[in-house]
C-alpha positions as CSV (number, residue, x, y, z in Angstrom):
1,I,-69.8,-1.1,-52.3
2,V,-70.7,1.6,-49.7
3,H,-72.0,-1.2,-47.5
4,Q,-69.1,-3.7,-47.9
5,E,-67.3,-2.8,-44.7
6,K,-70.3,-2.9,-42.5
7,M,-71.6,-6.1,-44.1
8,T,-68.1,-7.7,-43.6
9,L,-68.3,-6.6,-39.9
10,W,-71.8,-8.0,-39.5
11,G,-71.0,-11.3,-41.2
12,T,-67.8,-11.7,-39.2
13,R,-69.7,-11.1,-36.0
14,A,-72.3,-13.7,-37.0
15,G,-69.5,-16.3,-37.5
16,F,-68.8,-16.0,-41.2
17,K,-65.6,-15.6,-43.0
18,V,-65.6,-13.2,-45.9
19,I,-63.7,-13.7,-49.2
20,N,-61.5,-10.6,-49.4
21,W,-62.4,-9.2,-52.8
22,P,-65.9,-8.7,-54.0
23,L,-66.8,-10.2,-57.3
24,L,-67.7,-7.7,-60.0
25,W,-70.1,-8.0,-62.9
26,L,-69.2,-5.3,-65.5
27,K,-72.0,-4.3,-67.8
28,P,-71.2,-3.5,-71.4
29,A,-71.4,0.1,-72.5
30,G,-74.9,1.4,-72.9
31,E,-76.6,-1.4,-70.8
32,A,-76.5,0.3,-67.4
33,K,-79.5,2.4,-66.6
34,N,-79.2,5.7,-64.7
35,D,-82.2,8.0,-64.4
36,A,-80.0,10.5,-62.4
37,A,-76.8,10.5,-64.4
38,Y,-76.5,14.2,-63.6
39,V,-76.3,13.4,-59.8
40,N,-74.3,10.1,-59.8
41,H,-72.0,8.3,-62.2
42,T,-73.8,5.5,-64.0
43,K,-73.5,2.3,-62.0
44,A,-72.0,0.0,-64.6
45,C,-71.1,-2.8,-62.3
46,E,-72.7,-5.0,-59.6
47,Y,-70.9,-6.3,-56.6
48,I,-71.2,-9.9,-55.2
49,M,-69.8,-10.6,-51.7
50,V,-69.1,-14.2,-50.6
51,F,-69.5,-15.2,-47.0
52,K,-68.7,-18.7,-45.8
53,K,-68.9,-20.7,-42.6
54,G,-65.9,-22.7,-41.7
55,E,-62.8,-22.5,-44.0
56,C,-63.1,-19.7,-46.5
57,T,-61.6,-21.2,-49.6
58,L,-62.8,-21.4,-53.2
59,R,-63.9,-24.7,-54.6
60,S,-61.6,-24.1,-57.6
61,A,-59.1,-21.6,-58.9
62,F,-60.6,-18.3,-59.8
63,P,-58.3,-16.3,-62.1
64,V,-60.1,-13.0,-61.8
65,N,-62.8,-11.3,-59.6
66,W,-64.7,-9.8,-62.5
67,W,-66.8,-10.7,-65.6
68,V,-68.1,-8.6,-68.5
69,A,-71.5,-9.9,-69.6
70,S,-74.7,-8.7,-71.2
71,V,-78.1,-9.1,-69.6
72,K,-80.2,-8.2,-72.6
73,G,-81.8,-11.6,-73.0
74,E,-82.7,-11.9,-69.3
75,R,-83.9,-8.5,-68.4
76,S,-87.4,-9.0,-69.9
77,A,-88.0,-12.1,-67.7
78,Q,-87.7,-10.1,-64.4
79,L,-88.8,-6.9,-62.8
80,N,-85.3,-6.2,-61.5
81,P,-83.6,-3.8,-63.9
82,F,-80.2,-5.5,-63.2
83,P,-80.7,-9.2,-63.1
84,K,-77.3,-11.0,-63.1
85,P,-76.8,-13.1,-66.2
86,F,-77.3,-16.8,-65.5
87,A,-73.8,-17.6,-66.7
88,I,-72.2,-15.3,-64.0
89,S,-74.5,-16.6,-61.3
90,R,-73.7,-20.2,-62.2
91,E,-69.9,-19.6,-62.3
92,V,-69.9,-17.8,-59.0
93,I,-71.8,-20.6,-57.4
94,E,-69.7,-23.4,-59.0
95,H,-66.5,-21.8,-57.8
96,T,-67.6,-20.9,-54.2
97,I,-70.2,-23.5,-53.1
98,V,-69.1,-27.0,-52.0
99,P,-71.7,-29.7,-52.7
100,G,-73.9,-30.1,-49.6
101,M,-73.5,-26.5,-48.4
102,K,-76.5,-24.3,-47.9
103,M,-76.6,-20.9,-49.6
104,L,-78.3,-17.6,-48.6
105,D,-79.2,-15.0,-51.1
106,P,-80.0,-12.0,-48.8
107,F,-80.7,-9.5,-51.6
108,A,-82.5,-11.8,-54.0
109,G,-84.2,-9.2,-56.1
110,G,-85.8,-11.0,-59.1
111,G,-83.9,-14.2,-58.2
112,S,-81.1,-14.4,-60.8
113,I,-78.6,-15.9,-58.3
114,T,-81.4,-18.0,-56.5
115,R,-82.5,-19.5,-59.8
116,A,-79.0,-20.5,-60.7
117,A,-78.5,-22.1,-57.3
118,I,-81.8,-24.1,-57.7
119,N,-80.7,-25.2,-61.2
120,L,-77.4,-26.4,-59.7
121,G,-79.1,-28.4,-57.0
122,I,-78.0,-26.1,-54.2
123,D,-80.2,-25.7,-51.0
124,V,-80.8,-22.0,-51.2
125,T,-82.8,-19.5,-49.1
126,A,-83.7,-16.2,-50.8
127,I,-84.6,-13.0,-49.0
128,E,-86.1,-9.9,-50.6
129,K,-87.6,-7.1,-48.6
130,D,-88.8,-4.9,-51.5
131,P,-92.6,-5.5,-51.8
132,D,-92.4,-4.7,-55.5
133,Q,-89.7,-7.3,-56.2
134,Y,-90.9,-10.1,-53.9
135,P,-93.9,-11.4,-56.0
136,G,-91.6,-11.6,-59.0
137,L,-89.0,-13.5,-57.0
138,C,-91.7,-16.0,-55.9
139,E,-92.9,-16.5,-59.5
140,S,-89.4,-16.8,-60.8
141,V,-88.6,-19.6,-58.2
142,K,-91.9,-21.4,-59.0
143,A,-91.1,-21.2,-62.8
144,T,-87.6,-22.6,-62.1
145,Y,-89.0,-25.6,-60.3
146,R,-91.6,-26.2,-63.0
147,D,-88.9,-26.1,-65.6
148,I,-86.7,-28.5,-63.7
149,T,-89.5,-31.0,-63.1
150,G,-91.2,-30.6,-66.5
151,G,-94.3,-29.1,-64.8
152,A,-94.6,-31.9,-62.3
153,V,-94.3,-29.6,-59.3
154,Q,-97.5,-27.7,-58.3
155,F,-97.8,-24.8,-55.9
156,A,-100.7,-23.8,-53.8
């Protein structure tokens, strides 16, 4: 959230429109990790900002800007300690992406949002600069394509 204003400014300068309110994933009590709870409050939510080219409207009515969801079943599949649950990623994409649009996941991490986009047939580009996260992202994307094609897709 500390970067929301500057990211909004950068996105606007690049020709994007920004949906006013960030989407929030609230983690159930006890699921948020914090190795420095004596320094900072435990981060028990994740923010998702939506930037769009052209008209900045939602595909369908969105009654709230938050979800409460567990990640317990998905955490073991990724290196990212906070992978977004597939159900949240899918719902965000279904309400914001119009068929035929391209999507950018600029902080892809382990690929939770990227995998949901692939599963929904969205043309997605994922970016991850953390050298510890990037290999896991690549493997996650490959596994997603293998699952979708029943193993018919091979990677070099």
